[in-house]
N, C-alpha and C positions, 0 to 999 in steps of 0.2 A: 464425447459431448462438446468439448472445448472447440474442436475443429468445426463442428456443426454450428456453433454459436458465433463464430468469428465474423460472419457477414452482418450480423445485427447486434453485436456486442456494444457498439458505441451508441446505439439508439437511445438508451436510457439517459445518457449524459445530455441529450438534447431536450429532455423534458424539464419543466420548471423545478421539479423535485431533484432531478439529477444535477442540474446546474447549481442549485443551492447547496447540495451535499458536496459537490466537487469544490466549490469555492471555500467552504468551511474546512475541508480536509487539507487543501493546499495551504491555507493560511496557517493552520496548526503545524504542518510539516516545515513550512518556511521559517517559522519562528524558532523551532528547535534545531533545525538542521544547519542554519547559518551558511547557506551555499555561497560559493564565489564563482564568478565568471571564469570559465576555462578549466575548472576542476573536472577530473575524470570520474565518471559515475558508471557503476554497473547496476542495472536494474534487473533483479532476479524475478522471473515471472512477469515479463513485460506485457504479455498478452498482445493486444492489437496496437499497442504503442501510445495509449492515452496519456499516461504519466511520462513516458519517454519524450513525447512532443513538448510537454511543459518544461522538462529539464533542459531540453535542447533549445527550443525556440523561445520559451518564456524566461529562462534563467541563464542562457548562454553557456551551458555546461557541455562537456564532451561525453556523450553517452554511448554505452554498449548495452544492448538489450538481449536478454536470454529468456527462452521459453522452451517448453517441451512440445508444445502443440505447433505443428507445421502450418495448420490453418490460421492460427493466430499470428504467426510470424509472417505469413504471406500478406495478411491485411496490414501489418505494421510496416513491412517493406514498401507496400504500395503508397502509404502515407508519408513515409520518411525515407526516401531512397538514399539520403546522405548518411544515414545512421547504420553502423554495423549491427546486424542482428544475428544471433548465434542460437542454433538449436542445441539444447543441452539440459542436463538434469541438475536440479539444485542440490542434490545429494552429493554430487561430485562435480564441482564447478571447473570448467576447462581453462583455468587461468592461473598464472603464477601468483604466489603469495605476495601481498603488498602491492598489487597492481593498480589499485584504485584509491582515490581520495574519499569516495563515498560508495558504499554498497547498500542498496535499498531494496526492500520488498514491501509492496503495498497490496493488502488483501490477497496474500499468497499463502501465508502460513496456515490459513484455515483449511487448505486443500492438500497439504503435503504430509507424508509420513515422516517419522523420525525427525521431529522438530529440532532437537538438539544438534543433530548432524548437519542439518541445513544451516543453522545459525553458526556452527563451528566453521563451515565452509565459507559463509559470508564473511565472518571475522578474519579468517585466514587471508582473504583477498584485500582487506583494508590495510593501507600503508600506515606506519606510525604517524600520528598526528591527524589521521583521517577519522571517519566515523561510520558506524553502522546504524541504519535507520529502518524501523519496521512500522507499518500501520496495520492494525487488526480491527476486526469487527467485534464490538463489545457485546458480551452475552446478555447483559442486563439492560436492554434497550427495546423500545417499541419496534425499531427496524428489525432487530433479531427475532422478536416474537412473530412479526409478520412473515418473515422469510421461513421460519419453522412451520408456520401454519400453511403456507403455500406449498412447501415441500411435502407435507403430510397428504395434501390433496392429490398431487401428481408430482412425479420426479422433476427436480430442478437441479441446478448446479449446487444448491445449498443442502441437498438431501443428505450428503455425507460430510458437510462442512463442520468444522470445530470452531465455535465462537469462544472468545477469550474473556476472562475476568481480569480486572486490573491487577490483582495480586498475582495471578498466574503469569501475566506478561512480565511483571517485575521479577518474578522468580526465574523466568527464562533468560532475562537479559543481565541480571546482577552478576553472574559469574565473569562477565567480560569487563566490568568496571562500573563506576557510578552512572546511574541511568537518569536521563531527563525525560519526563513524560508530560503528556497533555491529552485531555479528552476534548472532543468537539462533536458537532452535529447533535446539539441538544434539543433541537426542535422535532416535533412529531412528524411522521410521514403522511402529511395531509396538506390540503390546499391552504388552509389558514395558517398552518405551521410554516409553510414556505414563505407566505406573505410577511410573517413577523419573525423570520429566521434570525435577523440581526439582533433582535431583542433577546431571543432565546440564547443565542451564542454569548452575548454580553453577560447575562445573568448566570448562565451555566459556567462560564469561565471563573466568575467570582464565587459562586455558591457550590458548584459541583465540578471542580477541576479534574476529578478522576472519573467523571460520568460522561455521558454522551454516547452516541452510537459508534464512534470511531476513536480508537486509542492509538496514540503515536508514542513510540519509545526510541530514543537516540542514545548511543554510547560512543564516547570519544576514545580513541586508541592512543595511549601515551607511548 
């Protein structure tokens, strides 16, 4: 399915809703991750390279992208020929321990088996002083409900996806150290929600910091 989706995967980000979601997610990750120019990043489940491009071109980081789908990787290589992309399994990352300043997975854990093993592998690849970052889709959001409804009507990539609660994400990350978290995308998936997304994000950050459709968790490695 992922190979088949590769050619149109980026289309959603070109819609008004996709752009608003993308902006909110990047802002939340940027605040918690504290990235530095020149840092080495491993993006697990890089897909077509949407986030890879931001890390490389937007933040000036040195990125390696990994994905299991050859179709997704072909699309990523076409967009970012200067970035090394590797076909590999998140359950057994083909890198030496401590090779990266940052290891990140955005909207990936929803689709992988053996979550703890994937996180153990990501953590293994983080150097001392580096950090592991994950972004997941929140189970208690209007976006999640819409995706479930669509998947019930006909098969989608979310048919077998696992959405996360805040406490579940915290439980998964706590074994690695103190966790910094933030929720974002507080606006509804509608035209009027997009138009007033800035107000929803401001209020959501103040009133429901653990809410929103997207949860970010970052752990620093001592």
